[in-house]
C-alpha positions as CSV (number, residue, x, y, z in Angstrom):
1,M,17.3,-40.4,-3.4
2,A,16.9,-36.8,-4.5
3,S,20.0,-34.6,-4.5
4,V,20.9,-31.2,-5.7
5,E,23.3,-32.6,-8.3
6,E,20.7,-34.9,-9.8
7,A,18.2,-32.0,-9.8
8,Q,20.7,-30.0,-11.9
9,E,21.1,-33.0,-14.2
10,I,17.3,-33.2,-14.7
11,L,17.1,-29.5,-15.6
12,K,19.9,-29.9,-18.1
13,A,18.2,-33.0,-19.6
14,L,14.8,-31.2,-19.8
15,G,16.3,-28.5,-21.9
16,M,16.7,-25.6,-19.5
17,P,19.2,-22.9,-20.6
18,L,22.7,-23.1,-19.1
19,P,22.2,-20.4,-16.4
20,Q,19.4,-22.6,-14.9
21,H,21.7,-25.6,-14.5
22,N,23.2,-24.0,-11.3
23,R,22.9,-25.0,-7.7
24,M,20.1,-22.5,-6.9
25,A,18.0,-23.8,-9.8
26,G,18.5,-27.4,-8.7
27,L,17.5,-26.5,-5.1
28,T,14.5,-24.7,-6.4
29,L,13.3,-27.8,-8.3
30,L,13.7,-29.9,-5.1
31,A,11.6,-27.3,-3.2
32,L,8.9,-27.1,-5.8
33,C,8.6,-30.9,-5.7
34,Q,8.8,-30.9,-1.9
35,L,11.6,-33.5,-2.0
36,K,13.8,-33.8,1.1
37,P,17.3,-35.3,1.0
38,D,16.0,-38.8,1.9
39,S,13.1,-38.7,-0.5
40,P,13.0,-40.8,-3.7
41,W,12.2,-38.9,-7.0
42,S,9.1,-41.0,-7.3
43,K,7.7,-39.0,-4.3
44,A,7.8,-35.7,-6.1
45,A,4.6,-33.8,-5.5
46,R,2.8,-30.8,-7.0
47,T,1.9,-28.1,-4.4
48,R,1.7,-24.3,-4.2
49,C,4.9,-22.7,-3.2
50,T,5.5,-19.0,-2.4
51,V,9.0,-17.8,-2.9
52,T,9.8,-17.2,0.7
53,K,7.9,-19.8,2.7
54,G,7.4,-22.4,0.0
55,V,10.9,-22.4,-1.5
56,M,13.4,-20.5,0.7
57,D,12.1,-21.7,4.1
58,F,11.9,-25.3,2.7
59,L,15.5,-25.2,1.6
60,R,16.7,-23.7,4.9
61,E,14.9,-26.3,6.9
62,H,15.8,-29.4,4.8
63,Y,19.0,-28.5,3.0
64,G,20.7,-26.1,5.5
65,T,20.8,-23.2,3.0
66,D,21.3,-19.7,4.3
67,Y,20.0,-17.4,1.6
68,A,19.5,-13.8,2.8
69,P,15.9,-12.4,2.6
70,N,16.8,-10.1,-0.2
71,T,17.7,-13.2,-2.3
72,R,14.0,-13.6,-2.8
73,E,14.1,-11.5,-6.0
74,T,17.0,-13.6,-7.3
75,F,15.0,-16.8,-6.9
76,R,12.0,-15.2,-8.6
77,R,13.7,-13.5,-11.5
78,Q,16.6,-15.7,-12.3
79,V,15.1,-19.1,-11.5
80,L,11.3,-19.3,-11.2
81,H,10.6,-16.9,-14.0
82,Q,12.8,-19.0,-16.3
83,F,11.1,-22.2,-15.0
84,V,7.7,-20.7,-16.1
85,L,9.0,-19.7,-19.5
86,E,10.4,-23.2,-20.1
87,G,7.4,-25.2,-18.8
88,I,9.0,-26.5,-15.6
89,A,6.7,-24.4,-13.3
90,E,3.5,-22.5,-13.4
91,F,2.7,-19.1,-11.8
92,N,-0.5,-18.9,-9.7
93,P,-2.0,-22.2,-11.1
94,F,-4.2,-22.7,-8.0
95,E,-5.6,-19.1,-8.2
96,P,-5.1,-17.9,-11.8
97,G,-6.7,-14.5,-11.2
98,L,-4.3,-13.4,-8.5
99,P,-2.4,-10.1,-9.2
100,T,1.3,-10.4,-9.8
101,N,2.1,-8.6,-6.5
102,S,-0.4,-10.5,-4.3
103,P,1.0,-11.9,-1.1
104,R,-0.6,-15.2,-2.1
105,A,1.3,-15.3,-5.4
106,H,2.8,-18.8,-5.8
107,Y,4.5,-21.3,-8.1
108,A,4.0,-25.0,-8.7
109,V,5.8,-27.6,-10.8
110,T,3.9,-28.4,-14.0
111,T,2.2,-31.7,-14.3
112,A,4.3,-32.4,-17.4
113,A,7.6,-31.8,-15.6
114,L,6.4,-33.7,-12.5
115,S,5.7,-36.8,-14.7
116,A,9.3,-36.7,-15.9
117,V,10.8,-36.0,-12.5
118,R,9.0,-38.9,-10.9
119,V,10.7,-41.4,-13.1
120,F,14.2,-40.0,-13.0
121,G,16.7,-42.9,-12.7
122,S,14.2,-45.5,-13.9
123,D,13.8,-47.2,-17.2
124,G,11.1,-44.8,-18.1
125,W,13.2,-41.7,-17.7
126,R,14.5,-41.3,-21.3
127,N,11.0,-41.6,-22.8
128,A,9.6,-39.2,-20.2
129,M,12.4,-36.7,-20.9
130,E,11.9,-36.8,-24.6
131,L,8.1,-36.4,-24.3
132,F,8.5,-33.4,-22.1
133,R,10.9,-31.7,-24.5
134,Q,8.5,-32.4,-27.4
135,N,5.5,-31.0,-25.7
136,R,7.2,-28.0,-24.0
137,T,6.7,-25.5,-26.8
138,A,3.0,-26.4,-27.2
139,L,2.4,-26.2,-23.4
140,A,4.2,-22.8,-23.2
141,E,2.0,-21.4,-26.0
142,L,-1.1,-22.7,-24.3
143,R,-0.2,-21.0,-21.0
144,S,0.7,-17.8,-22.8
145,R,-2.8,-17.7,-24.4
146,K,-4.4,-18.3,-21.1
147,R,-2.5,-15.4,-19.5
148,R,-3.4,-13.1,-22.4
149,R,-7.1,-13.9,-22.0
150,R,-6.9,-12.8,-18.3
151,R,-5.2,-9.5,-19.1
152,I,-6.9,-6.1,-18.6
153,P,-7.4,-4.1,-21.8
154,V,-6.9,-0.4,-21.4
155,R,-7.6,2.0,-24.3
156,I,-5.1,4.9,-24.3
157,P,-5.9,8.4,-25.6
158,E,-4.4,7.7,-29.0
159,G,-7.0,5.0,-29.5
160,R,-4.6,2.0,-29.2
161,E,-5.2,-0.8,-26.7
162,L,-2.6,-1.9,-24.2
163,L,-2.9,-5.1,-22.0
164,L,-2.2,-4.9,-18.3
165,S,-1.6,-7.9,-16.2
166,P,-4.5,-8.9,-14.0
167,G,-5.0,-7.4,-10.5
168,K,-6.9,-4.7,-8.6
169,H,-4.0,-2.3,-8.9
170,N,-4.0,-2.4,-12.6
171,E,-7.8,-2.0,-12.7
172,V,-7.3,1.3,-10.9
173,Q,-4.7,2.3,-13.5
174,K,-7.1,1.4,-16.3
175,A,-9.7,3.7,-14.6
176,V,-7.2,6.5,-14.4
177,V,-6.5,6.4,-18.1
178,E,-10.1,5.8,-19.3
179,E,-12.1,7.6,-16.6
180,F,-10.0,10.2,-14.8
181,A,-8.1,11.6,-17.8
182,P,-11.1,12.4,-20.0
183,R,-12.8,14.1,-17.1
184,F,-10.0,16.1,-15.6
185,A,-7.3,16.2,-18.3
186,P,-9.2,15.9,-21.6
187,G,-6.9,15.5,-24.5
188,A,-3.9,14.7,-22.3
189,H,-1.2,12.5,-23.7
190,L,-0.2,9.3,-21.8
191,L,3.6,9.5,-21.3
192,Y,4.0,6.7,-18.9
193,L,2.0,3.6,-17.8
194,G,3.4,1.1,-15.4
195,D,2.4,-2.5,-14.9
196,T,2.7,-4.8,-11.9
197,E,4.2,-7.5,-14.1
198,K,6.2,-5.7,-16.7
199,K,7.0,-2.5,-14.7
200,T,7.2,-0.3,-17.8
201,L,4.4,-0.9,-20.3
202,R,4.5,2.5,-22.0
203,L,7.2,5.2,-21.6
204,N,7.7,8.3,-23.8
205,Q,11.1,9.2,-22.4
206,D,11.8,11.7,-25.2
207,A,8.7,13.7,-24.5
208,L,9.5,13.8,-20.7
209,A,13.1,14.9,-21.5
210,R,11.8,17.8,-23.7
211,M,9.8,19.0,-20.7
212,G,12.9,18.9,-18.5
213,V,12.1,15.6,-16.7
214,G,15.1,13.3,-16.9
215,V,14.2,9.7,-16.2
216,T,16.9,7.3,-15.1
217,A,16.9,3.6,-14.3
218,H,17.0,4.5,-10.6
219,D,13.9,6.7,-10.6
220,K,10.8,5.2,-9.1
221,L,8.2,6.6,-11.5
222,P,4.6,7.1,-10.5
223,D,2.1,4.6,-11.9
224,V,0.7,7.0,-14.6
225,I,2.1,10.2,-16.1
226,L,-0.2,12.4,-18.2
227,H,0.7,15.6,-20.1
228,D,-2.1,18.2,-20.5
229,E,-0.5,20.2,-23.2
230,E,-3.3,22.8,-23.4
231,R,-2.9,23.8,-19.8
232,G,0.8,23.1,-19.5
233,W,0.4,20.5,-16.8
234,L,2.2,17.3,-16.1
235,L,0.1,15.0,-13.9
236,F,1.8,12.4,-11.8
237,V,-0.7,9.8,-10.6
238,E,-0.2,7.0,-8.1
239,A,-2.8,4.2,-8.1
240,V,-3.3,2.8,-4.7
241,T,-4.9,-0.6,-3.6
242,S,-2.8,-1.5,-0.6
243,H,0.1,1.0,-0.4
244,G,1.7,3.9,-2.3
245,P,-0.3,7.2,-2.0
246,V,1.5,10.5,-2.6
247,T,2.9,11.0,0.9
248,P,5.0,14.0,1.9
249,K,8.1,11.8,1.3
250,R,6.8,10.7,-2.1
251,L,5.9,14.2,-3.0
252,I,9.5,15.3,-2.4
253,E,10.8,12.4,-4.5
254,L,8.6,13.2,-7.4
255,T,9.3,16.9,-7.2
256,E,13.0,16.2,-7.2
257,M,12.7,13.9,-10.2
258,A,10.9,16.7,-12.1
259,K,12.9,19.6,-10.8
260,G,13.9,20.7,-14.3
261,A,10.4,20.6,-15.6
262,E,9.1,23.6,-17.5
263,V,5.5,22.7,-16.9
264,G,3.2,22.8,-13.9
265,L,3.2,19.7,-11.8
266,V,0.0,18.1,-10.5
267,F,0.2,15.2,-8.0
268,V,-2.8,12.8,-7.8
269,T,-3.5,9.7,-5.7
270,A,-6.1,7.4,-7.3
271,F,-8.1,5.0,-5.1
272,P,-10.6,2.3,-6.2
273,D,-13.2,3.2,-3.6
274,L,-13.8,5.3,-0.4
275,A,-12.9,2.4,1.8
276,E,-9.3,2.3,0.5
277,F,-9.1,6.1,0.6
278,R,-10.0,6.0,4.3
279,R,-7.2,3.6,5.0
280,H,-4.6,6.2,3.8
281,I,-6.3,9.5,4.6
282,D,-3.7,10.5,7.2
283,A,-0.7,9.7,4.9
284,I,-1.6,11.8,1.9
285,A,0.5,15.0,1.4
286,W,-1.0,18.5,1.3
287,E,-0.8,20.3,-2.0
288,T,-2.0,17.1,-3.8
289,E,-5.2,15.8,-5.2
290,V,-7.3,12.6,-4.6
291,W,-9.5,10.8,-7.1
292,I,-11.7,7.8,-6.3
293,A,-12.6,5.5,-9.2
294,D,-16.1,4.6,-8.0
295,R,-16.9,8.4,-7.6
296,P,-15.3,9.4,-11.0
297,D,-17.0,12.8,-11.4
298,H,-15.4,14.4,-8.3
299,M,-12.1,15.0,-6.7
300,I,-10.8,15.7,-3.2
301,H,-8.4,18.6,-3.0
302,Y,-5.7,18.6,-0.4
303,N,-5.1,22.1,-1.7
304,G,-7.9,24.1,-0.1
305,D,-6.6,27.6,-0.5
306,R,-7.2,27.4,-4.2
307,F,-10.8,26.6,-3.9
308,L,-12.1,28.5,-0.8
309,G,-15.1,30.6,-1.6
310,P,-18.9,30.4,-2.1
311,R,-20.6,28.2,-4.7
312,R,-22.3,30.1,-7.5
């Protein structure tokens, strides 16, 4: 019958690094395979598992674990992420186009690992283990190529191309760099670009420091930072698809982060469309700007005193 100790033994045999031989990793393998304490290894199954409901709730119900809700990131970063890298699990295999931060984001045991797990303890285990270890590198490279093909290319002002992870949020960030910046901050330098998967895709910390903006590991940077050198502006842009506009609270945070800046600060919330803008219209801070990607030639100014007057 399946046990945590045997799951740890399997992970070690399949070549997982030492930190993933621990109890949490063993429990996670059992959850991914949907194996209860009275289940034989031969009953291991491949199904979609979210971190909270698919893994943590399964373990709480069947193994009596009591992990705190904030342990979710520990499961994701220290176990599941490593499982993916080593070919034990796949990320979003049942919906490959899902963004990283989607509430439907999920993991599943790979078919290769499942084949080995199912024969643990039998005469076929050693051959299955060796086959998995031989094929792991090739499988990992294949998955890596598939992920790269799904990435969103974004061409930055210097002409180079960066690749963002897939998802609607990063599509808005791409529009900010390729559509908003040339229209409203032509010639601006891209100092920071975040990513839903890698967090920091591009960061020119030295340039920000020269302008008096000190960035620490604790700062929650906006999604995009642009420097319009000609006008002496630093533009902080938040890309919004479900949350995160420049609210009054967020405006205070960004202003505090840039309190030493020797340039003018401009705060922009970027939306994919009018429908998403309407969802957040009451939360947006005054003295900020709004840009909508499917209306790229115009902006909405929550800053009316600057623009009051007749049209010419």
